[in-house]
Residue, then its C-alpha position, 0 to 999 in steps of 0.5 A: m348783763r346776765g351770765v357774765a362773771y365778775r372777779g373779786l369780792t369786797r369782803i367775806e362775812g361767814p357764809v355771806v360774800i359781798t360783791a360790788r356788782s349789783k346791776n341787773v341782779g334780782f333778789n333770790e337769784v342763783v349765783a355761782v361762786y368759783d374759787r382760785d382752783e375753779g371749784r364751784r359753789l352755789g349761793r343766792v342773792v339775799d340783799i341788794s343796794e345800789d353799790w353792792t350785792a350780798v350773796q349767801i353761799f350754800g355751804s362753807t366759804t372756806g378757801l375763798d379769797a377776796d381777790d381771786t374769787r369769781v362770781e357769776f350771776l345766773g339770771r334765774p331763781m333757785e329751781l327744782r327739776v320735777g317730773s313723774g320720776l320724783l316718787g321714791r327718790v331722796f334729795n338733799g335740801l337743795g333738791e340734788p339727788i343723794d340716793g345714787y340714781g342721778a337726776i330725774f329725767s325731765s325738762t321741767c324746772l320750777d321756781v322753789n319760791g312758788l307762785p302766788i295762788n289767786p285767793y279766788a281760785r282756792v277751793y274751801p277744804r271740806d273732805f274728811i281725812q281719816t287718820g285712824i287716831s281717835a284723838i284727831d279724828g274724833m276731836n281735832t279732825l284733819i281736812r284735805g287741804q288743811k295745814l295742821p301742825i303738831f306742837s310738841g317738845n323734846g322727847l315727846p313722840h311727835n315723830r311716831l305720831a306723824a309716821q302713824i298718820v302717814r301710814q293710815a291717812k286716807i280720804l274716807a269718801a273716796d277711799e284714796s291714799f296719799v302721796v307723801i312729801f317728807c322734809a327734814m330740816g336740821i334733825k339728827y340722822d337717827v330721826a331721819r332713819f326712823f322715818l325712812d325705816d318706817f316708810e319702808r316697813s309700811g310699804v309706802l316708800a315708793k310713794v314718798v319723796i324725801f328731802l333731807s337737810l340734816a343737822d350738819a347741813p349749812s343753815l341756808e340749806r335748811l331754808i331752801a329744803p321746805r321750799c323744794a319740798l313744797t315745789a314738788a308737792e305743788y307739781l304732784a298735786y296741781e299737775k298730776n292731780m294727786h293727794v299730797l301729804v307734806v310732813m315737815t320736821d322740825m320747823t323750830n330748826y328752820c326758824e333757828a336757821l332763819r334767825e342765824v342768817s338774819s343775824i349774819r346780815g345785821e338785821v334788827p332782831s324782834r321777839k327772842g332775836y328772831p327777825g321781824y319777818l318771821y311771820s310772813d316767812l312762815a306764812a309763805l310756806y304754810e299758805r302753799a297748802g290747799k286745793i285750787q280750781g281746775s285740779t282734783g289734787s290737794i296739799t295737806q300739811i303737817p308741820i312738826l315743831t318742838m316748842p322751846n321749854d314746852d312754851i306754847s307762847h314762844p314766837i314759833p308756835d305762837l305765829s304758827g298758830y295764827i297762820t295755820e288752821g289749828q294745832i295738835v298739842l302733845d302733853r308731857e304729863l300724859s306722855q310721862r304716864g305712858m299714854y300714846p298718843p299724848v294729845a292734849g285734849l283742850p289746847s288742841l284744835s282744828r278750825l276746819m273740823k266743823d265743815g268736814i264732819g256730819p251726815g254724808m262725811t263722817r256720822e250725824d252725831h260727830k259734832d255733838v259727841a265732840s262738843q260734849l267730850f270737850a265740855a266734859y273734859s274741861k270740867v274734869k280739869q276743873v275738878r282735878n284742880l279742886a281735888s288737889i286743894i281739898g282732897e278727892e274724898e271731899l268732892s261731890a258725887e257728881d265731881k267724882q263721876y267726872l273724875r271717873f270720866g276723865e280716867r276713862f276718856e284718857q285710857v279708852f278714847l285718847s290712848q291707842g296702839e301705835d299700829e291701831n287703825r280705828d275707823i271713825g265709827q269705832t272712834l265715835d262709839l268709844g266716845w259714847r262709851v266714855l260719856k256713859e260715865i257722866p250723869r245723863e242730865e249733863l249731856v246738854r250738848i247732844n241732840p236727845e235723838f242721838i242719845k236715844k239712838y246711840l246711847d240707849s240702843p248700842a246694838e242698834a247704833t252699831v248696825l246703823q253705823s255699819q250701814e252708814v259706812r257701807h253707804l259711803s263706800q257705795e257712793a265712793s264707788 
């Protein structure tokens, strides 16, 4: 019977309480737990058998007594109240307002676990998102509806990069900006403060919805926070037809909380102690991005995860790479040399890039330039390894040209200011400029017509670029 309270617990194990009642109880159902003083705490059902139900409390179980505790099954899943008043608000990981303004005025509540999207209803992502960052726009293009994580390490500027993307991202063809959902999981207060200050400084705070589950919050709250954030994103994208950019940091903290909860429940561990369902759990979050038929809105995800010991083969980045459509990998060596953003040229990848660039979307030479830059930079890595063995003075003239190209590529193309917003035309022109450093006969991945048009006649190329950008703007209007 729903809404009926039962008195007494079988046992208490950390944040998990076990009750003997299990009739008509559903998995992930919300539970109200009352102590002897009628203090109310919320939890959710995390395990069920024929004879008992395991409930994990959102918070501490301190003060609960097995005999005097009262448990009420509320008969509904965890829900988030949504409405037009979401924008500009700050919530905790459970979707409760913490900015002092009370609950939003709306009667609409949505299940935070989301609803499965019919694969047939999904629209293939194709719209180019201009972030203003050459390393991303030129070689690892972000597409509207894509999930493109940032693989980083402790001390690397992933937060600064994510903030810059939030400030500058727009859909080039429509010249539209994004509504931002920012979700913090297990991060320190100073990191959260950095994002809040940056949103306020850049003037986007009124278009941001913030969910904060900081380092001192309970583990279970970290698991609920991204689900609340994505529920808000789905409402704004599919009900209000907005373009939503979801930034989630740090997914490593989320996975650590998942491992902790799994250990408390006594589940058999898998790789590195993480539960065997880590892949499906991450997929349940990542797959809530995209575009669907019947709505002009979209959800684009940028999860941030810090790789333990910079190990890209660790289970968290490894499984994330299988689920998402690429990754932006930050390189510690580049960062130590003072470069920003320190985006690693070769490990970084955008699997949807090929469908969002080219004539009518970016520029006709984009695919060829990106392919040639990848190939040339790969050769640079080989030459540097060879130079470390035999010495740079023993290299051939061609190899030395590639070394010069590598320096120019990193200093001119990859490096840029934190507030520098380059359009795609500037990015591609910089690509042509650094490609001048390698022999002409090595440009085998570029259409000869493009070489003649953009490399031999830079002035003409600039005019053509301006005409093309102007043409795109006219089409959009």
